[in-house]
Backbone as JSON, one array per atom type, in Angstrom:
{
  "sequence": "MSITLNIPAEIERQLQAEWGNLSRRALEALAIEGYRSEALSVGQIAEMLNLSILEAESFLKERGVDLLYSDEDLRQDIVANDRVLPG",
  "N": [[103.28, 113.85, 113.71], [99.82, 114.26, 113.96], [96.8, 113.87, 112.21], [93.41, 114.59, 111.97], [90.51, 113.38, 110.47], [87.23, 114.15, 109.72], [84.57, 112.33, 108.85], [81.38, 111.26, 107.66], [79.79, 108.67, 109.55], [78.62, 106.46, 108.19], [79.88, 106.54, 105.69], [82.49, 106.16, 106.53], [82.29, 103.5, 107.51], [81.66, 102.19, 105.11], [83.95, 102.72, 103.5], [85.91, 101.57, 105.11], [85.14, 98.89, 105.02], [85.65, 98.38, 102.37], [88.36, 99.15, 101.98], [89.82, 98.62, 104.3], [92.27, 99.52, 106.54], [91.87, 102.75, 107.15], [93.43, 104.89, 108.02], [95.98, 104.27, 107.07], [95.46, 104.26, 104.32], [94.78, 106.94, 103.92], [97.22, 108.17, 104.55], [98.79, 107.08, 102.5], [97.5, 108.24, 100.28], [98.06, 110.93, 100.73], [100.84, 110.85, 100.48], [101.09, 110.1, 97.77], [99.89, 112.3, 96.43], [101.58, 114.3, 97.33], [103.96, 113.56, 96.07], [103.22, 113.65, 93.34], [102.77, 116.4, 93.06], [105.26, 117.29, 93.32], [106.14, 118.04, 95.8], [107.17, 116.24, 97.53], [109.86, 113.87, 97.71], [110.94, 110.66, 96.35], [112.42, 109.43, 98.32], [111.4, 110.66, 100.62], [108.78, 109.74, 100.49], [109.26, 107.03, 100.89], [110.21, 107.15, 103.52], [107.93, 108.18, 104.87], [106.1, 106.09, 104.51], [107.36, 103.95, 105.56], [109.05, 102.34, 103.9], [111.47, 100.82, 101.66], [113.56, 102.55, 99.26], [113.27, 101.35, 96.74], [110.9, 99.92, 97.15], [109.17, 102.07, 97.57], [109.25, 103.31, 95.05], [108.08, 101.25, 93.56], [105.57, 101.15, 94.82], [104.53, 103.65, 94.0], [104.52, 103.31, 91.17], [102.71, 101.16, 90.92], [100.4, 102.45, 91.48], [99.96, 104.02, 89.35], [101.5, 106.31, 89.11], [103.71, 108.38, 87.53], [107.2, 108.17, 87.65], [109.38, 110.73, 88.57], [112.01, 111.88, 86.65], [114.71, 113.54, 85.87], [116.73, 115.33, 83.41], [119.1, 115.92, 84.69], [119.16, 113.92, 86.64], [119.58, 111.71, 84.97], [122.12, 112.38, 83.93], [123.67, 112.25, 86.27], [123.37, 109.53, 86.86], [124.65, 108.37, 84.66], [127.31, 109.27, 85.07], [127.83, 107.98, 87.52], [127.61, 105.29, 86.7], [129.72, 105.17, 84.88], [131.87, 105.38, 86.6], [131.72, 103.01, 87.99], [131.46, 100.85, 86.17], [133.64, 99.1, 83.98], [135.29, 100.72, 81.25]],
  "CA": [[102.12, 114.7, 113.58], [98.55, 113.57, 113.84], [95.77, 114.59, 111.47], [92.1, 114.0, 112.19], [89.53, 113.6, 109.42], [85.85, 113.92, 110.14], [83.71, 111.9, 107.75], [80.16, 110.63, 108.18], [79.99, 107.29, 110.03], [78.25, 105.49, 107.16], [80.96, 106.55, 104.69], [83.63, 105.52, 107.19], [82.05, 102.04, 107.49], [81.74, 101.74, 103.72], [85.35, 102.74, 103.06], [86.65, 100.58, 105.89], [84.79, 97.58, 104.49], [86.29, 98.27, 101.06], [89.8, 99.38, 102.0], [90.5, 98.23, 105.54], [92.89, 100.55, 107.38], [91.68, 104.07, 106.55], [94.57, 105.75, 108.35], [97.06, 103.96, 106.13], [95.04, 104.73, 102.99], [94.88, 108.41, 103.91], [98.65, 108.47, 104.5], [99.24, 106.76, 101.14], [96.96, 109.25, 99.37], [98.84, 112.14, 100.98], [102.15, 110.62, 99.89], [100.95, 110.13, 96.31], [99.65, 113.68, 95.99], [102.81, 115.04, 97.6], [104.92, 113.23, 95.02], [102.71, 114.19, 92.06], [102.92, 117.85, 93.05], [106.7, 117.5, 93.49], [106.42, 118.53, 97.14], [107.89, 115.16, 98.22], [110.73, 113.01, 96.9], [110.75, 109.22, 96.57], [112.99, 109.15, 99.64], [110.44, 111.09, 101.64], [107.66, 108.78, 100.42], [109.75, 105.82, 101.55], [110.24, 107.42, 104.96], [106.54, 108.31, 105.35], [105.37, 104.81, 104.47], [108.25, 102.92, 106.12], [109.43, 101.47, 102.79], [112.75, 101.1, 101.04], [113.41, 103.39, 98.06], [112.73, 100.5, 95.67], [109.49, 99.65, 97.48], [108.43, 103.32, 97.35], [109.1, 103.45, 93.6], [107.11, 100.24, 93.16], [104.29, 101.64, 95.34], [104.06, 104.72, 93.11], [104.24, 102.74, 89.85], [101.49, 100.34, 91.03], [99.25, 103.37, 91.56], [99.92, 104.78, 88.11], [102.21, 107.57, 89.25], [104.96, 108.42, 86.78], [108.35, 108.58, 88.44], [110.05, 111.93, 88.06], [113.39, 111.58, 86.31], [115.14, 114.7, 85.1], [117.98, 115.23, 82.64], [120.18, 115.92, 85.68], [119.18, 112.56, 87.21], [120.21, 110.86, 83.96], [123.54, 112.72, 83.89], [124.29, 111.69, 87.48], [123.41, 108.07, 86.71], [125.71, 108.06, 83.69], [128.58, 109.48, 85.75], [127.98, 106.9, 88.49], [127.86, 104.05, 85.97], [131.07, 105.25, 84.31], [132.83, 105.13, 87.69], [131.6, 101.62, 88.47], [131.62, 99.88, 85.1], [134.85, 99.32, 83.17], [135.01, 101.36, 79.99]],
  "C": [[100.89, 113.83, 113.38], [97.57, 114.46, 113.09], [94.46, 113.85, 111.69], [91.19, 114.37, 111.02], [88.16, 113.28, 109.96], [85.02, 113.57, 108.91], [82.48, 111.23, 108.35], [80.4, 109.14, 108.48], [79.69, 106.26, 108.96], [79.34, 105.41, 106.08], [82.21, 105.9, 105.27], [83.48, 103.99, 107.14], [82.21, 101.48, 106.08], [83.18, 101.66, 103.24], [86.18, 101.71, 103.82], [86.38, 99.17, 105.39], [85.51, 97.33, 103.16], [87.81, 98.28, 101.15], [90.52, 98.89, 103.24], [91.0, 99.45, 106.31], [92.82, 101.94, 106.71], [92.83, 105.02, 106.86], [95.71, 105.53, 107.37], [96.71, 104.47, 104.73], [95.15, 106.24, 102.87], [96.35, 108.84, 103.82], [99.21, 108.2, 103.1], [98.75, 107.8, 100.14], [97.73, 110.57, 99.51], [100.23, 112.02, 100.35], [102.1, 110.72, 98.37], [100.77, 111.56, 95.81], [100.89, 114.54, 96.23], [103.86, 114.79, 96.54], [104.49, 113.81, 93.68], [102.92, 115.69, 91.95], [104.37, 118.28, 93.22], [107.05, 118.16, 94.82], [107.24, 117.52, 97.93], [108.74, 114.38, 97.23], [110.39, 111.54, 97.16], [111.29, 108.84, 97.95], [112.05, 109.53, 100.77], [109.21, 110.2, 101.66], [108.06, 107.51, 101.15], [109.74, 106.0, 103.07], [108.83, 107.48, 105.54], [105.86, 106.97, 105.5], [106.19, 103.64, 105.02], [108.6, 101.86, 105.07], [110.87, 101.75, 102.39], [112.5, 101.99, 99.82], [112.79, 102.57, 96.93], [111.26, 100.18, 95.91], [108.63, 100.89, 97.25], [108.22, 103.55, 95.85], [108.05, 102.48, 93.07], [105.7, 100.65, 93.6], [103.71, 102.69, 94.4], [103.68, 104.17, 91.73], [102.94, 101.94, 89.86], [100.24, 101.21, 91.07], [99.2, 104.33, 90.38], [100.6, 106.14, 88.17], [103.52, 107.49, 88.48], [106.08, 108.9, 87.69], [109.02, 109.76, 87.77], [111.52, 111.61, 87.84], [113.87, 112.67, 85.36], [116.39, 114.4, 84.28], [119.18, 115.17, 83.59], [120.28, 114.56, 86.36], [119.89, 111.61, 86.26], [121.71, 111.11, 83.92], [124.27, 112.12, 85.09], [124.38, 110.17, 87.41], [124.5, 107.64, 85.74], [127.08, 108.2, 84.33], [128.84, 108.35, 86.73], [128.29, 105.57, 87.8], [129.27, 104.03, 85.39], [132.13, 104.98, 85.38], [132.86, 103.65, 88.07], [131.94, 100.61, 87.39], [132.89, 100.17, 84.3], [134.48, 99.8, 81.78], [135.37, 100.59, 78.8]]
}
């Protein structure tokens, strides 16, 4: 899917000088907001930005986004660890 943003030329030049690739920055901003609003998962962020899961988590942390981790996530991690690690 393609999305077109119309912004004044002077603002485009200013942002491009500051940030470089505006298309990438817009995609990253969309990914961040999607994750914050719980519309997207880390896996979907990774897919959108062509990153591994660990890189996507790092990307979010570097931008001050708290990673969502529920009680159910913790329970699943404990079960997985119990299967892998000797008791």
